[in-house]
NUMI-270830 format. One record per residue (C-alpha): residue number from 0; x, y, z. Coordinates in Angstrom, 3 decimals, padded with zeros to 6 digits. Layout:
% NUMI-270830
R     n          u          v          w
R   NUM          X          Y          Z
...
//
This chain:
% NUMI-270830
R     n          u          v          w
R     0    069.055   -161.254    073.909
R     1    066.649   -161.373    077.001
R     2    068.867   -162.862    079.563
R     3    066.030   -164.020    081.755
R     4    063.321   -165.233    079.451
R     5    062.917   -168.865    078.148
R     6    061.197   -168.943    074.803
R     7    059.526   -172.283    075.404
R     8    056.770   -170.482    077.480
R     9    055.101   -167.253    076.801
R    10    052.600   -164.945    078.549
R    11    049.279   -164.861    076.792
R    12    049.215   -161.016    076.690
R    13    052.604   -160.940    075.094
R    14    051.541   -163.343    072.393
R    15    048.488   -161.114    071.597
R    16    050.828   -158.110    071.400
R    17    053.246   -159.884    069.197
R    18    050.362   -161.070    066.936
R    19    049.149   -157.550    066.464
R    20    052.505   -156.155    065.660
R    21    053.313   -158.683    063.163
R    22    050.429   -157.599    061.044
R    23    052.163   -154.216    060.878
R    24    049.464   -152.324    062.761
R    25    050.796   -148.816    063.274
R    26    052.856   -148.421    066.499
R    27    050.923   -147.493    069.665
R    28    051.726   -144.056    070.750
R    29    051.135   -142.095    074.111
R    30    049.002   -139.560    072.199
R    31    046.790   -142.205    070.631
R    32    046.365   -143.688    074.086
R    33    044.985   -140.459    075.354
R    34    047.510   -139.753    078.137
R    35    047.276   -136.115    078.990
R    36    050.155   -136.001    081.211
R    37    052.957   -137.202    078.811
R    38    055.278   -134.438    077.603
R    39    057.655   -134.696    074.686
R    40    060.382   -135.459    076.964
R    41    058.735   -138.819    078.000
R    42    056.502   -139.696    074.877
R    43    059.047   -142.070    073.147
R    44    059.699   -143.966    076.384
R    45    056.030   -144.172    077.384
R    46    055.239   -145.312    073.748
R    47    057.841   -148.107    074.214
R    48    056.452   -149.310    077.439
R    49    052.895   -149.294    076.134
R    50    053.657   -150.929    072.816
R    51    055.424   -153.818    074.539
R    52    052.885   -154.432    077.234
R    53    055.237   -153.385    080.116
R    54    052.605   -150.901    081.460
R    55    049.385   -149.060    080.319
R    56    049.246   -146.116    082.553
R    57    047.444   -145.576    085.886
R    58    044.173   -144.525    084.317
R    59    042.667   -144.375    080.805
R    60    043.842   -140.711    080.482
R    61    046.973   -140.569    082.670
R    62    050.155   -142.405    082.600
R    63    051.058   -140.997    086.075
R    64    054.222   -139.445    084.712
R    65    054.998   -137.462    087.958
R    66    053.892   -140.197    090.336
R    67    056.631   -141.800    092.456
R    68    057.498   -145.448    091.837
R    69    056.873   -147.813    094.709
R    70    059.367   -150.758    094.821
R    71    056.596   -153.348    094.264
R    72    055.421   -151.624    091.094
R    73    058.905   -151.154    089.859
R    74    059.567   -154.936    090.302
R    75    056.582   -155.600    088.001
R    76    057.847   -153.132    085.186
R    77    061.472   -154.594    085.421
R    78    060.278   -158.195    085.441
R    79    058.113   -157.696    082.357
R    80    060.895   -155.551    080.730
R    81    063.403   -158.426    080.874
R    82    060.900   -161.036    079.651
R    83    060.037   -162.783    082.968
R    84    056.539   -164.240    083.079
R    85    053.627   -163.985    085.563
R    86    052.403   -167.549    084.832
R    87    055.607   -169.119    085.929
R    88    056.117   -170.333    089.549
R    89    059.159   -168.789    091.088
R    90    060.721   -169.671    094.502
R    91    058.926   -167.820    097.339
R    92    061.321   -164.940    098.563
R    93    059.692   -165.013    101.952
R    94    058.673   -161.365    102.119
R    95    055.444   -160.632    103.985
R    96    054.823   -157.090    102.725
R    97    054.468   -157.721    098.931
R    98    050.930   -157.310    097.490
R    99    049.529   -160.221    095.504
R   100    049.772   -158.367    092.167
R   101    053.572   -158.083    092.569
R   102    054.443   -161.245    094.271
R   103    055.468   -163.120    091.012
R   104    057.709   -160.236    089.993
R   105    059.396   -159.829    093.262
R   106    059.970   -163.693    093.613
R   107    061.243   -163.886    090.012
R   108    063.760   -160.892    090.495
R   109    065.007   -162.258    093.743
R   110    065.497   -165.717    092.193
R   111    067.483   -164.211    089.363
R   112    069.541   -162.058    091.815
R   113    068.375   -158.829    090.193
R   114    067.312   -157.278    093.502
R   115    066.975   -158.002    097.208
R   116    064.778   -156.872    100.024
R   117    065.457   -154.781    103.169
R   118    065.705   -157.939    105.292
R   119    064.473   -161.527    105.240
R   120    060.782   -160.764    105.547
R   121    060.514   -157.186    104.399
R   122    060.865   -156.212    100.747
R   123    059.706   -152.551    101.260
R   124    057.042   -152.919    098.790
R   125    055.398   -149.687    099.573
R   126    058.594   -147.623    099.830
R   127    059.435   -145.201    097.178
R   128    062.335   -146.195    094.792
R   129    065.461   -143.974    094.786
R   130    067.657   -143.423    091.721
R   131    070.413   -145.183    093.458
R   132    068.332   -148.266    093.889
R   133    066.966   -148.206    090.334
R   134    070.621   -147.996    089.013
R   135    071.472   -151.147    090.883
R   136    068.346   -152.934    089.629
R   137    068.837   -152.042    086.012
R   138    072.482   -152.840    086.045
R   139    071.803   -156.295    087.400
R   140    068.698   -156.897    085.164
R   141    070.563   -155.813    081.986
R   142    073.682   -157.841    083.098
R   143    075.862   -154.738    082.451
R   144    079.518   -154.901    082.995
R   145    079.931   -154.020    086.677
R   146    083.388   -153.106    088.261
R   147    082.998   -154.157    091.731
R   148    086.117   -152.409    092.596
R   149    084.806   -148.986    091.539
R   150    084.182   -146.768    094.599
R   151    083.573   -143.324    093.004
R   152    082.007   -141.967    089.826
R   153    081.834   -138.515    088.166
R   154    078.858   -137.696    090.470
R   155    079.690   -136.314    093.932
R   156    076.455   -137.686    095.458
R   157    077.077   -141.341    094.741
R   158    078.641   -143.340    097.546
R   159    080.777   -146.379    097.321
R   160    077.921   -148.866    097.625
R   161    076.180   -147.673    094.551
R   162    079.102   -146.287    092.492
R   163    079.713   -149.627    090.392
R   164    076.080   -149.765    089.202
R   165    075.743   -146.063    088.482
R   166    078.980   -146.176    086.579
R   167    077.828   -149.115    084.567
R   168    074.686   -147.252    083.531
R   169    076.664   -144.318    082.453
R   170    079.147   -146.506    080.421
R   171    075.954   -148.173    078.785
R   172    074.577   -144.766    078.104
R   173    071.375   -145.512    080.003
R   174    071.771   -142.260    082.081
R   175    073.966   -139.124    082.236
R   176    072.826   -138.073    085.669
R   177    070.733   -135.114    086.692
R   178    073.591   -132.675    086.151
R   179    077.226   -132.983    085.362
R   180    078.189   -133.414    088.976
R   181    074.985   -135.025    090.482
R   182    073.178   -138.222    089.812
R   183    070.324   -137.320    092.236
R   184    071.035   -140.548    094.183
R   185    068.525   -140.114    096.797
R   186    065.831   -138.592    094.718
R   187    062.692   -140.664    094.395
R   188    061.998   -142.018    090.870
R   189    058.944   -141.110    089.104
R   190    056.989   -143.188    086.550
R   191    058.282   -140.872    083.770
R   192    061.787   -141.386    084.871
R   193    061.194   -145.070    085.017
R   194    060.008   -145.169    081.507
R   195    063.120   -143.357    080.479
R   196    065.389   -145.704    082.216
R   197    063.728   -148.847    080.819
R   198    063.612   -147.330    077.269
R   199    067.281   -146.432    077.335
R   200    068.151   -149.940    078.537
R   201    065.983   -151.776    076.150
R   202    068.925   -153.349    074.331
R   203    070.330   -154.642    077.561
R   204    066.970   -156.148    078.500
R   205    066.808   -158.064    075.174
R   206    064.972   -155.726    072.814
R   207    066.619   -155.617    069.463
R   208    066.348   -154.144    065.885
R   209    068.295   -156.309    063.439
R   210    069.044   -156.153    059.663
R   211    069.651   -159.371    057.943
R   212    071.163   -159.142    054.624
R   213    071.150   -162.422    052.623
R   214    072.178   -164.130    049.368
R   215    071.607   -167.689    048.053
R   216    072.213   -169.749    044.980
R   217    075.006   -167.248    043.636
R   218    076.680   -169.954    041.655
R   219    079.849   -168.194    040.991
R   220    078.080   -165.383    039.202
R   221    080.676   -163.001    040.582
R   222    080.323   -160.115    038.209
R   223    077.470   -158.816    040.341
R   224    079.457   -158.859    043.568
R   225    080.816   -155.212    043.106
R   226    077.222   -154.046    043.078
R   227    076.246   -156.115    046.067
R   228    079.326   -154.821    047.954
R   229    078.063   -151.225    047.426
R   230    074.597   -152.237    048.866
R   231    076.110   -154.114    051.793
R   232    078.551   -151.239    052.805
R   233    075.738   -148.676    052.718
R   234    073.392   -150.766    054.727
R   235    075.987   -151.524    057.360
R   236    076.709   -147.835    057.611
R   237    073.061   -147.169    058.327
R   238    072.266   -150.212    060.547
R   239    074.487   -150.851    063.527
R   240    072.922   -154.321    064.254
R   241    073.375   -156.272    060.989
R   242    074.205   -159.618    059.682
R   243    075.207   -160.951    056.200
R   244    074.394   -164.551    055.467
R   245    074.537   -166.924    052.428
R   246    072.105   -169.803    052.122
R   247    074.261   -171.959    049.873
R   248    075.162   -172.959    046.269
R   249    078.318   -170.881    045.997
R   250    079.751   -173.462    043.667
R   251    078.757   -174.526    040.009
R   252    077.390   -172.223    037.511
R   253    079.377   -169.341    036.062
R   254    082.715   -169.746    034.363
R   255    084.416   -168.396    037.621
R   256    083.775   -171.717    039.114
R   257    084.963   -173.799    036.190
R   258    088.157   -171.952    036.207
R   259    088.905   -171.317    039.859
R   260    086.962   -174.073    041.692
R   261    085.506   -171.694    044.329
R   262    088.648   -169.652    045.124
R   263    087.528   -166.575    043.375
R   264    084.164   -166.609    045.028
R   265    085.843   -167.237    048.374
R   266    088.001   -164.064    047.965
R   267    085.087   -161.915    047.374
R   268    083.014   -163.460    050.142
R   269    085.955   -162.861    052.604
R   270    086.171   -159.358    051.511
R   271    082.475   -158.790    052.026
R   272    082.864   -160.207    055.554
R   273    079.921   -162.839    055.662
R   274    078.869   -163.768    059.091
R   275    077.866   -167.296    058.345
R   276    077.291   -169.481    055.283
R   277    075.610   -172.910    054.869
R   278    076.253   -175.625    052.232
R   279    074.115   -175.956    049.106
R   280    073.854   -179.280    047.140
R   281    076.061   -177.967    044.389
R   282    078.961   -177.603    046.899
R   283    079.229   -181.325    046.560
R   284    079.282   -181.486    042.675
R   285    082.940   -182.349    042.456
R   286    082.848   -185.413    044.667
R   287    083.142   -187.873    041.837
R   288    086.254   -186.241    040.306
R   289    089.749   -187.482    040.957
R   290    090.138   -184.972    043.546
R   291    086.959   -185.541    045.228
R   292    085.757   -182.804    047.444
R   293    089.237   -181.178    047.816
R   294    087.972   -177.871    046.338
R   295    085.191   -177.822    049.021
R   296    087.503   -178.580    051.886
R   297    090.003   -175.822    050.526
R   298    087.072   -173.378    050.492
R   299    086.060   -174.168    054.147
R   300    089.665   -173.942    055.310
R   301    090.097   -170.579    053.589
R   302    086.868   -168.974    054.861
R   303    086.898   -166.046    057.098
R   304    083.483   -166.992    058.358
R   305    081.926   -170.249    059.841
R   306    080.239   -172.755    057.817
R   307    077.033   -174.091    059.216
R   308    074.997   -177.309    058.665
R   309    073.309   -179.397    061.450
R   310    072.318   -182.271    059.227
R   311    075.522   -183.000    057.191
R   312    078.326   -185.344    058.674
R   313    081.733   -184.951    056.914
R   314    083.535   -187.344    059.195
R   315    083.837   -190.383    056.720
R   316    085.693   -188.019    054.274
R   317    089.418   -187.583    055.480
R   318    089.632   -184.246    053.527
R   319    087.541   -182.813    056.362
R   320    089.342   -184.115    059.228
R   321    089.713   -181.612    061.954
R   322    087.424   -178.952    060.432
R   323    083.981   -180.062    061.555
R   324    082.522   -179.914    065.136
R   325    079.140   -181.482    065.356
R   326    077.720   -179.062    067.869
R   327    076.021   -175.597    068.355
R   328    078.643   -173.417    069.868
R   329    078.982   -170.004    071.491
R   330    082.639   -169.831    070.599
R   331    083.414   -170.293    066.982
R   332    086.391   -169.998    064.728
R   333    086.375   -169.103    060.981
R   334    087.118   -171.647    058.426
R   335    085.279   -174.446    060.416
R   336    082.083   -176.361    060.268
R   337    079.385   -176.322    063.030
R   338    075.952   -177.346    063.444
R   339    075.196   -173.715    064.501
R   340    076.904   -170.864    066.234
R   341    075.948   -167.810    068.510
R   342    076.868   -164.607    066.642
R   343    077.483   -161.550    068.835
R   344    075.814   -158.403    067.379
R   345    076.828   -155.571    069.453
R   346    076.314   -157.448    072.708
R   347    073.117   -159.130    071.632
R   348    073.224   -162.939    070.964
R   349    071.745   -164.394    067.726
R   350    071.744   -167.951    067.170
R   351    072.196   -169.257    063.479
R   352    072.189   -172.848    062.448
R   353    072.428   -174.474    058.972
R   354    070.506   -177.111    057.032
R   355    071.195   -178.694    053.669
R   356    068.623   -180.581    051.603
R   357    068.534   -184.291    052.246
R   358    068.013   -184.664    048.458
R   359    071.746   -183.924    047.944
R   360    073.045   -187.451    047.636
R   361    070.498   -187.981    044.729
R   362    071.257   -184.700    042.896
R   363    074.935   -184.261    043.577
R   364    078.094   -186.388    044.102
R   365    078.359   -186.589    047.962
R   366    080.508   -189.719    048.208
R   367    081.082   -190.808    051.818
R   368    079.377   -187.564    053.223
R   369    076.232   -188.358    055.088
R   370    072.903   -186.450    055.425
R   371    070.340   -186.770    058.141
R   372    066.735   -185.633    058.847
R   373    066.386   -181.811    058.775
R   374    063.427   -181.604    061.199
R   375    065.159   -183.796    063.803
R   376    068.398   -181.784    063.514
R   377    066.583   -178.348    063.660
R   378    064.744   -179.206    066.731
R   379    068.054   -180.127    068.373
R   380    069.685   -176.995    067.304
R   381    066.866   -174.812    068.546
R   382    066.912   -176.568    071.849
R   383    070.738   -176.127    072.170
R   384    070.293   -172.373    071.581
R   385    067.428   -172.014    074.150
R   386    069.467   -174.052    076.689
R   387    072.177   -171.567    076.235
R   388    069.560   -168.681    076.857
R   389    069.580   -167.498    073.179
R   390    066.085   -166.593    072.089
R   391    066.718   -165.057    068.713
R   392    067.162   -167.992    066.215
R   393    067.886   -167.965    062.441
R   394    067.714   -171.043    060.329
R   395    070.105   -170.685    057.414
R   396    068.744   -173.345    054.929
R   397    069.343   -174.742    051.575
R   398    066.278   -176.978    051.441
R   399    063.983   -174.928    049.126
R   400    061.053   -172.443    050.064
R   401    058.258   -174.809    048.596
R   402    060.244   -177.830    047.332
R   403    058.730   -181.284    047.221
R   404    058.054   -182.711    050.759
R   405    059.410   -185.917    049.606
R   406    062.636   -184.384    051.077
R   407    062.432   -180.997    052.600
R   408    061.238   -177.370    052.447
R   409    061.122   -174.148    054.533
R   410    057.406   -174.127    054.780
R   411    057.395   -177.458    056.483
R   412    060.376   -176.507    058.642
R   413    058.424   -173.506    059.936
R   414    055.348   -175.691    060.612
R   415    057.279   -178.446    062.365
R   416    059.848   -176.714    064.497
R   417    058.971   -174.199    067.098
R   418    061.342   -171.522    068.093
R   419    062.799   -170.387    064.708
R   420    062.304   -166.689    064.264
R   421    063.787   -166.255    060.819
R   422    064.369   -168.797    057.896
R   423    066.923   -167.529    055.335
R   424    066.492   -169.897    052.499
R   425    067.901   -171.074    049.108
R   426    067.776   -173.938    046.717
R   427    064.467   -173.139    044.930
R   428    065.789   -169.893    043.580
R   429    062.573   -168.308    044.892
R   430    062.005   -164.619    044.065
R   431    060.383   -163.674    047.443
R   432    060.058   -159.952    046.917
R   433    058.418   -159.672    050.335
R   434    059.017   -161.716    053.439
R   435    056.553   -164.599    054.126
R   436    055.177   -164.729    057.596
R   437    054.084   -168.064    059.148
R   438    052.108   -168.173    062.342
R   439    052.250   -171.901    063.043
R   440    053.293   -171.385    066.673
R   441    052.888   -168.824    069.406
R   442    055.704   -166.768    067.996
R   443    055.831   -165.873    064.094
R   444    058.443   -167.239    061.772
R   445    059.671   -165.053    058.921
R   446    060.904   -166.712    055.674
R   447    063.092   -165.004    053.091
R   448    064.868   -165.965    049.824
R   449    066.615   -163.871    047.370
R   450    066.193   -165.248    043.943
R   451    069.377   -166.372    042.260
R   452    072.763   -165.617    040.786
R   453    073.375   -162.431    042.740
R   454    070.567   -160.744    040.991
R   455    069.388   -159.300    044.274
R   456    070.469   -158.683    047.823
R   457    067.833   -159.689    050.198
R   458    067.214   -157.450    053.227
R   459    064.964   -158.117    056.190
R   460    064.575   -155.574    059.142
R   461    062.945   -157.055    062.232
R   462    062.386   -155.900    065.702
R   463    062.544   -158.414    068.608
R   464    060.798   -157.800    072.049
R   465    062.064   -158.909    075.370
R   466    060.512   -162.400    074.921
R   467    062.449   -162.964    071.677
R   468    059.465   -162.407    069.549
R   469    059.576   -160.699    066.138
R   470    056.982   -157.849    066.606
R   471    057.590   -155.971    063.432
R   472    059.379   -156.508    060.111
R   473    059.909   -155.242    056.520
R   474    061.949   -156.689    053.748
R   475    062.837   -156.175    050.104
R   476    065.079   -157.399    047.580
R   477    067.648   -154.847    046.360
R   478    068.407   -155.001    042.568
R   479    072.007   -155.811    042.160
R   480    071.945   -156.937    038.520
R   481    073.705   -154.673    036.110
R   482    072.742   -156.848    033.206
R   483    068.964   -156.953    033.771
R   484    066.393   -155.250    031.481
R   485    066.049   -152.637    034.266
R   486    069.700   -152.551    035.495
R   487    070.651   -151.724    039.083
R   488    071.156   -148.070    039.884
R   489    073.920   -148.973    042.211
R   490    077.549   -148.120    041.393
R   491    080.097   -150.773    041.356
R   492    082.352   -150.810    044.508
R   493    085.933   -150.132    043.382
R   494    087.555   -152.248    046.083
R   495    085.558   -155.131    044.882
R   496    086.140   -154.491    041.179
R   497    089.873   -154.398    041.780
R   498    089.812   -157.658    043.774
R   499    087.731   -159.312    040.957
R   500    089.877   -157.833    038.157
R   501    092.586   -160.571    037.788
R   502    089.918   -163.260    037.860
R   503    087.747   -161.488    035.481
R   504    090.562   -161.050    033.041
R   505    091.177   -164.781    032.783
R   506    087.467   -165.452    032.400
R   507    087.118   -162.864    029.643
R   508    089.279   -164.954    027.305
R   509    087.032   -168.025    027.735
R   510    083.732   -166.030    027.540
R   511    084.695   -164.550    024.253
R   512    086.103   -167.493    022.451
R   513    083.887   -168.290    019.538
R   514    083.198   -171.918    018.519
R   515    082.718   -170.789    014.975
R   516    078.972   -171.136    014.806
R   517    075.996   -168.802    015.161
R   518    072.586   -169.653    016.717
R   519    069.798   -168.315    014.581
R   520    067.568   -168.167    017.598
R   521    068.048   -168.262    021.369
R   522    068.693   -171.641    022.831
R   523    066.327   -171.851    025.674
R   524    067.642   -173.038    029.057
R   525    065.440   -170.801    031.169
R   526    063.836   -171.682    034.468
R   527    060.395   -170.599    035.712
R   528    061.830   -167.697    037.641
R   529    063.507   -166.239    034.534
R   530    060.222   -165.714    032.623
R   531    057.181   -165.543    034.867
R   532    056.555   -169.339    034.523
R   533    056.069   -169.413    030.689
R   534    058.758   -172.102    030.211
R   535    061.228   -174.028    032.228
R   536    063.726   -176.699    031.304
R   537    062.553   -178.466    034.387
R   538    058.979   -179.057    033.203
R   539    058.709   -178.781    029.413
R   540    060.589   -179.383    026.115
R   541    062.894   -176.692    024.982
R   542    065.051   -176.247    021.818
R   543    068.274   -176.314    023.885
R   544    067.203   -179.546    025.628
R   545    066.751   -181.002    022.144
R   546    069.955   -179.882    020.820
R   547    071.863   -181.152    023.916
R   548    070.327   -184.561    023.485
R   549    070.936   -184.703    019.778
R   550    074.635   -183.950    020.542
R   551    074.751   -186.758    023.206
R   552    073.142   -189.232    020.911
R   553    075.399   -188.416    018.014
R   554    078.553   -188.922    020.289
R   555    077.330   -192.144    021.855
R   556    076.603   -193.648    018.516
R   557    080.281   -193.323    017.639
R   558    081.000   -195.528    020.653
R   559    078.062   -197.848    020.589
R   560    076.159   -197.805    017.293
R   561    073.253   -199.531    018.829
R   562    072.516   -196.474    021.042
R   563    069.085   -195.216    020.013
R   564    068.021   -192.865    022.926
R   565    069.521   -189.850    024.818
R   566    068.150   -188.374    028.046
R   567    069.279   -185.148    029.685
R   568    067.886   -184.119    033.167
R   569    066.555   -180.556    033.255
R   570    068.570   -179.830    036.405
R   571    071.800   -180.235    034.346
R   572    070.749   -177.240    032.037
R   573    071.790   -174.133    033.873
R   574    071.415   -171.150    031.346
R   575    070.291   -170.138    027.969
R   576    072.536   -169.545    024.961
R   577    071.873   -166.196    023.299
R   578    071.163   -165.909    019.575
R   579    074.238   -164.858    017.568
R   580    077.801   -166.011    017.818
R   581    078.116   -169.029    020.182
R   582    081.079   -168.733    022.511
R   583    082.787   -171.336    024.615
R   584    081.660   -169.175    027.699
R   585    077.961   -169.487    026.552
R   586    078.216   -173.272    026.396
R   587    079.931   -173.640    029.744
R   588    077.268   -171.457    031.503
R   589    074.616   -173.751    029.999
R   590    076.343   -177.073    031.116
R   591    078.783   -176.047    033.870
R   592    079.177   -179.417    035.672
R   593    081.530   -181.208    033.077
R   594    079.369   -184.341    033.255
R   595    080.831   -187.238    031.182
R   596    078.852   -189.374    028.812
R   597    077.480   -192.719    029.875
R   598    075.662   -195.511    027.992
R   599    073.169   -197.660    029.856
R   600    071.665   -200.923    028.617
R   601    068.009   -201.027    029.920
R   602    064.722   -202.618    029.371
R   603    061.759   -200.843    027.849
R   604    059.865   -201.272    031.129
R   605    062.561   -199.854    033.216
R   606    062.949   -197.017    030.711
R   607    059.293   -196.268    031.086
R   608    059.808   -196.297    034.968
R   609    062.733   -193.849    034.403
R   610    060.597   -191.394    032.382
R   611    057.892   -191.769    034.965
R   612    060.347   -190.806    037.743
R   613    061.103   -187.561    035.805
R   614    057.421   -186.664    035.825
R   615    056.969   -187.098    039.688
R   616    056.771   -183.397    040.592
R   617    053.798   -181.830    042.197
R   618    051.242   -180.034    040.122
R   619    051.509   -176.264    039.479
R   620    048.659   -173.993    040.204
R   621    046.962   -173.401    036.837
R   622    048.010   -176.889    035.461
R   623    051.195   -178.620    034.504
R   624    053.993   -179.916    036.673
R   625    056.241   -177.847    039.051
R   626    059.848   -177.561    038.353
R   627    061.883   -180.812    038.922
R   628    065.476   -181.287    038.213
R   629    064.893   -184.941    037.303
R   630    062.509   -183.866    034.256
R   631    064.025   -185.601    031.169
R   632    064.725   -184.064    027.791
R   633    064.966   -186.598    024.959
R   634    066.385   -187.419    021.573
R   635    065.522   -190.503    019.589
R   636    062.194   -190.720    021.412
R   637    058.879   -189.046    022.020
R   638    056.736   -189.368    025.032
R   639    053.341   -187.999    026.259
R   640    052.018   -187.556    029.748
R   641    049.124   -186.341    031.747
R   642    049.938   -183.953    034.402
R   643    046.519   -184.325    036.061
R   644    047.025   -187.909    036.838
R   645    048.489   -189.181    040.229
R   646    052.197   -189.607    040.429
R   647    053.455   -192.899    038.991
R   648    050.615   -193.122    036.436
R   649    051.309   -189.989    034.352
R   650    053.204   -191.469    031.368
R   651    050.797   -192.055    028.464
R   652    052.818   -193.195    025.496
R   653    056.428   -193.663    024.519
R   654    057.778   -194.117    021.000
R   655    061.332   -194.617    019.900
R   656    062.781   -193.691    016.590
R   657    063.633   -196.666    014.254
R   658    065.093   -195.622    010.992
R   659    062.777   -192.638    009.938
R   660    059.781   -193.660    011.987
R   661    058.725   -193.599    015.633
R   662    057.489   -196.935    016.914
R   663    056.110   -197.954    020.227
R   664    058.706   -198.833    022.997
R   665    058.516   -202.496    023.844
R   666    058.604   -203.340    027.528
R   667    060.666   -206.596    027.022
R   668    063.140   -205.223    024.512
R   669    066.544   -203.877    025.774
R   670    067.785   -200.430    024.661
R   671    071.012   -198.643    024.683
R   672    070.461   -195.153    026.231
R   673    072.962   -192.365    026.638
R   674    072.825   -189.893    029.527
R   675    075.204   -188.067    031.884
R   676    077.161   -190.262    034.188
R   677    075.505   -188.382    037.096
R   678    072.088   -189.780    036.098
R   679    073.505   -193.030    034.982
R   680    074.774   -193.772    038.490
R   681    071.295   -193.010    039.958
R   682    071.540   -189.190    040.411
R   683    068.285   -187.322    040.772
R   684    066.786   -190.485    042.170
R   685    066.794   -192.639    038.917
R   686    066.680   -196.063    040.699
R   687    066.507   -198.006    037.466
R   688    069.757   -196.386    036.182
R   689    071.344   -197.056    039.643
R   690    070.393   -200.738    039.372
R   691    071.784   -201.016    035.838
R   692    074.975   -199.433    037.241
R   693    075.207   -202.021    039.923
R   694    074.533   -204.768    037.370
R   695    077.409   -203.619    035.167
R   696    075.204   -202.436    032.354
R   697    076.597   -198.885    032.252
R   698    079.717   -197.960    030.195
R   699    081.468   -194.729    030.714
R   700    083.448   -193.700    027.556
R   701    084.243   -190.454    029.411
R   702    083.457   -187.657    026.864
R   703    082.723   -184.361    028.648
R   704    079.287   -182.883    027.814
R   705    080.185   -179.364    026.774
R   706    082.940   -180.703    024.478
R   707    080.503   -183.103    022.853
R   708    078.045   -180.285    022.350
R   709    080.548   -177.992    020.751
R   710    081.870   -180.854    018.483
R   711    078.265   -181.550    017.357
R   712    077.156   -178.010    016.819
R   713    080.233   -177.383    014.660
R   714    078.905   -180.195    012.283
R   715    075.546   -178.346    011.663
R   716    074.895   -176.268    008.576
R   717    072.560   -173.994    010.626
R   718    072.002   -173.895    014.394
R   719    068.278   -173.496    014.525
R   720    066.762   -176.238    016.788
R   721    062.956   -176.222    017.452
R   722    060.532   -177.441    019.907
R   723    058.961   -180.244    017.872
R   724    056.671   -182.224    020.066
R   725    059.136   -184.652    021.669
R   726    057.463   -184.178    025.025
R   727    053.730   -183.407    025.402
R   728    051.562   -182.865    028.321
R   729    048.149   -183.994    027.025
R   730    046.366   -182.115    029.896
R   731    047.767   -178.766    028.686
R   732    047.419   -179.534    024.961
R   733    043.825   -180.284    025.437
R   734    043.262   -176.762    026.757
R   735    045.156   -175.370    023.757
R   736    048.285   -174.383    025.788
//
């Protein structure tokens, strides 16, 4: 990090430089600047100074490579190099010989105790700078490790006064000296040599190249981790400065979670050596079980990495006693929850804080755990980092890239909170093949997200300048999916394969156990990201949604014969079931949460309000609704809606099946409706269900969804459900879509 800068205020010229660089304009070079006096020895160093606005040469055609550095001019270059600013007022150092152009720099460097003058009134502004003097200045400016007790070095011409500083530069590989035995202590420094010194000390001055590797929404799809491991190991070998982050939803999805409740995933994540992980909403799915959040607490305690979330408070759940500290810390321990932490990346400090969607209490089973406003907590976290002098800040979020603003999303976070350099996101399963750049503030913010289920490892390469700006970037998603139509070319990492093997062996038995029935066509549980937006269980009727609700209705009628309607939220359908032999594994992937059956007694009017809530998503570009986990699949009912209408007024007609006919739903009549206990208690924001639950109008016979489904499918002569017009968007049907 830049030790001396404060990210809250910027120099205008630096802003312009950053704005140009972030658009990926080719790097400035000495040759393109027309400097005729820059040899290959100095070209890279001069390029670096010019590109970062530290100096632009003595004339349009000359850098002044062989000109000697005066102390005043050196002060300006060093001050700019470490991120000090000429529009900030510093304490007057009292020198009478400093020209106006350099006063701010000299005052700043004296205030920061980077250099001093010859005496109380004389700085020696026009004196030439010696190599001894520049060694001391750079050692102080870069806050190098200085051994004050050192009195000698390998160089014979370095006296005891300068030995600690020269030794610090040698140890930091900023210089090797002029020869093996001589440093050239009393030789004057040229502008070319000054460029070399600054370029070699750029890391110590806060310049940084960083690779961020990231995953999100892996949902226990662990079979892809051996391929992820291969990519991670290769990238780490090629990039000294790197981080590996996970943006949440480690739990719930594939069979590995059903069987091992997060411990299999934890073993693999520990092996991969994640640097930080945040919580997704699905980490809280087990909250309503007999064990509550024990599996999550065990996951945290066993983690060999810190867990981060600034807007979640675990203090009311005794399972988390002693493992959460509600602060941003520079000293963290693994297996503990923090708002954020400072990660040391080869001597550079990078701040990372976490956020979890405020929607979690309505879409998961949070119990006593509390969630607070993400914008407010993000601002507090950024300020905490900046107060600590950290100017490279990453938000690790599970709030969604472009999710509904009723709760939160990354685009709004970038807009509302200044000081975040990178947002590594999750929750919306967004397949951001390239980074998204937002210029809402003086410094840019880069947003990334890496699809879902471990199908890709996200990579983001960024360059930070001395002010903590990202000045260049590139990013891509590396294919890690060996099951894709175009499978990954990566080979599986043997160590990860061996670690996964005992877990995989147990899962294989479940995956391959047939239920004794064959699907004549694929049972569609796809999301928009799976099929280029053609279909999604979160905004249209699918044959799997119909089959699931048929199974629910059949089971509920055994308990309460008056039950006439079944509702299934699209967010509870997690995968398709392929055509062919149906296995227990297929079914568990499609409905992994183990939701129990509930029966709600509700009025026709409240049922309409419930359906309307399921249609409350924003509108997609090109027509129709955006994905929404509350979108309701139905049995025993048909409904139409108009996606072009405003929210709350979209539902057009509702008919309920009576005998063999569909008749209009009556507002004043009472109906028995079956749904998952999650939605029956108000999950996904279903307020009318929550009211019924509070009124005692919900019964919970307790039959688990996937067991009900298997039982029902076994009774069918053929498994060939169809999309049959149970749900129709009249706006799209008018267009013939």
